[in-house]
Structure formats: C-alpha cells, structure tokens
C-alpha positions, 0 to 999 in steps of 0.5 A, a space after each residue: 685556144 687549144 694549144 695547152 689542151 691534151 686530148 686523152 686517146 687522141 693520138 696523131 692518127 689524123 696527121 699520118 700522110 697517105 705516103 706513110 701508110 704501108 699497104 697503099 704506098 707500096 702499090 702506089 709508089 711502084 707505078 709512080 716510080 716506073 712512070 718517072 723513070 720513063 719520063 726521064 
C-alpha cells in the first residue's frame, strides 16, 4: 500500500542494525571475540 510513497525526512534510521552502531559495537564485539576465541 505504501510501496510508492516517499516520506520526507523519513530516512533509514529505523533500519540500522545494532551491530553497525559505532559506540556500542566496539564495546560489545571485543568481549564476543574473546569468548569465541576461548571456545575454539
């Protein structure tokens, strides 16, 4: 129904994954990498 509708100033912010956010991912990826290396 809204396939042809363009929302002005809508942007794509709701579509950004948490993994792509700069501050949170830096803190979250380091522990996850250390955990995965320990499990291997």
